[in-house]
N, C-alpha and C positions, 0 to 999 in steps of 0.2 A: 395272511397277516397284513394289516394295514399300517402304514407309517404315519406318524404324527406330523402335522405341519410344522415347519421350522419356525421357531420363535426368535431365532438369532437375527440381528440386524445385519444388513449388508455392510461391508467395510467401506469406509470413506474413500473417495477417489484419491489416488496418489497425486501429489504435487507434480507439476511439470518439471522436467529435467532442467538443470541450471543452464544448459546449452540452449534449450528452447526459449527460456526466459530471456537470456542475453541476446539471442537472435531477434526476438520480438522487440526488445528495447532498442537495439540498433536500427531496426526498421522504422520504429516510431521516431527516433532522433533524425534519421535521414529524411523522413516525410516532413518533419518540423522545419528542418533546414531548407529543404527544397521549396517550402511554401513561403520562404522569406523570413523565417524565424531566426533568432540570434541567441547564442549561448554566451552568457556573461561569466567571466572568471571572477571569483570572489577570493580575496586574500585569506590566508589561514588565520584562524582565531576570530574572524568576524562572525557575529551572530545576528540573526534576524529579529531577536527579541528586543522589545522596547522597554528598557528598565526605568525610564523616566515617568511612564504612565502608571497611575495607580491600578492595582489589580481589582477586578470586580468579582466578588464572591457571590455565589448564588445561595440565597437563604431558602431552605426547604420547609422550615417550620415557623410558627409564630413565636415571637419572643415575649 
C-alpha cells in the first residue's frame, strides 16, 4: 500500500523566547553605547508627533 504525499503545510517557526530577545536587545544597546552612542531620557507624556503640521492624505482615485 502506498501512502499519499502530505498536503499539510509545515508549522510556522516559533518566535524566539523572551529571554533570547531581551539578551539580544541588551547586546545591541551595549554595542551602541560602546560605539559612542547616547541614550536620551524623554519626559513622560511627551510625544514625537507634530500636531502643528497639516496631515497629508494619499488620494488613490480620481475625484
